[in-house]
Residue, then its C-alpha position, 0 to 999 in steps of 0.5 A: m490503411n491501419d484502421r483498428n476498428t473492424s466489423d468484428h471488433q470496435i475499439f473502446e477507450l475510457d479515461l479513468v483519470t477524472h474518476e480516480a481523482r474524484r474517488r481520491a477526493e471522496v476518500v480524503a473527505a470521508l476521512g474528515d478533518t481529524w485524520d492525522p496521517i503522521a499519527v497513523m504512520e507513527g501508530e503503524d510503526e509502533a504496532y510493527r515494533l510491538l509485533y516483533s518485540g520479545l521474540d525468543a531466540e528461535q523466533q528472532a533467528t527466523y525474523d533475522m532470516l526473513v529480513a535478510a531475504d527481504v521478505l520483511p523490512a528491517s527494524g525502523q524501515a516499516 
């Protein structure tokens, strides 16, 4: 017999799928009707471009090294 429950240990299982679905629904509801995910993503892309724009030669070399090492995404892939 393969009983996983022993006098020392009891198996306790909890399915969080329902709770996770409710949590996600609450997050989307809290964002409201005016939330525009496309605009948010475009804003993040623009912020990324601004962050790495205007680098001097040394900064650009460091950026290029980090992109080559897959530490940072290449331009346009953020």
